MARVEXSE-697533 format. One record per residue (C-alpha): residue in one letter; x, y, z. Coordinates in steps of 0.001 Angstrom, whole numbers, always signed. Example, Ala and Ser with C-alpha at 12.3 -4.5 7.8 and 13.67 -1.06 7.14 Angstrom:
BEGIN
  residu        u        v        w
       A   +12300    -4500    +7800
       S   +13670    -1060    +7140
***
This chain:
BEGIN
  residu        u        v        w
       X     +447    -4268   +14008
       X    -1267    -6973   +16218
       X    -1162   -10622   +15787
       X    -4816   -10726   +15038
       X    -4379    -8613   +12056
       X    -4582   -10118    +8459
       X    -1539    -9457    +6055
       X    -2092    -9811    +2254
       X     -462   -12516     +222
       X    +1203   -11686    -3066
       X    +2150   -14066    -5614
       X    +2538   -17803    -5609
       X     -448   -20453    -4841
       X    -1732   -18272    -2142
       X    -1966   -14872    -4034
       X    -4823   -13096    -2877
       X    -5393   -14541     +232
       X    -4657   -13118    +3524
       X    -2325   -14596    +6409
       X    -1863   -13655   +10035
       X     +776   -10906   +10760
       X    +3951   -12502   +12335
       X    +7232   -11472   +13850
       X    +8746   -14295   +11503
       X   +10468   -13031    +8334
       X    +9576   -16134    +6200
       X    +6459   -18259    +5702
       X    +7229   -21697    +4324
       X    +4224   -23350    +2590
       X    +4475   -27164    +1578
       X    +2973   -28076    -1917
       X    +2113   -31654    -3555
       X    +2927   -30411    -6932
       X    +6542   -32152    -6329
       X    +6774   -35160    -4069
       X    +9479   -37493    -3482
       X    +9444   -40874    -1342
       X   +12733   -41559     +354
       X   +13485   -44711    +2461
       X   +15875   -44008    +5483
       X   +16505   -46461    +8233
       X   +13695   -48630    +7121
       X   +11150   -46013    +7461
       X    +9344   -44448    +4352
       X    +9203   -40478    +4308
       X    +7563   -38340    +1984
       X    +9078   -34956     +926
       X    +7265   -31869     -528
       X    +8061   -29215    -2335
       X    +8357   -25473     -651
       X    +7053   -22350    -1405
       X    +8451   -19442     +502
       X    +6957   -16160    +1492
       X    +8820   -13122    +2867
       X    +7138   -10646    +5082
       X    +7881    -7161    +3672
       X    +6921    -3760    +4787
       X    +6529     -588    +2791
       X    +5825    +3090    +3696
       X    +2824    +4197    +1876
       X     +920    +7500    +2502
       X    +2556    +8242    +5917
       X    +1930    +4604    +7358
       X    +3062    +1274    +7020
       X    +1824    -1517    +4654
       X    +2958    -5170    +5239
       X    +2345    -7907    +2764
       X    +3841   -11522    +2487
       X    +5355   -11951     -980
       X    +6410   -14974    -2632
       X   +10024   -15282    -2878
       X   +10567   -18619    -4274
       X   +10105   -22315    -4488
       X   +12108   -25212    -3720
       X   +11928   -28993    -5330
       X   +12048   -31659    -2700
       X   +15955   -32890    -2166
       X   +16351   -36398    -1693
       X   +19727   -36912      +33
***
């Protein structure tokens, strides 16, 4: 599979879309649904929630099928 090919996304807020194939195993997508503002060393920062997708490969009809699957959501952590 080349970097120009598109891979379907399954689950989460990107369900039904396509994303580029990648050698990365995970894709992290920020979400403004949950936000937190933190002041650290006098600077304000905004943290966002994060959806995680995993690139999975399945054997189907003698070939390989890739898809990005939603595997979780993490709320912003204020430390």
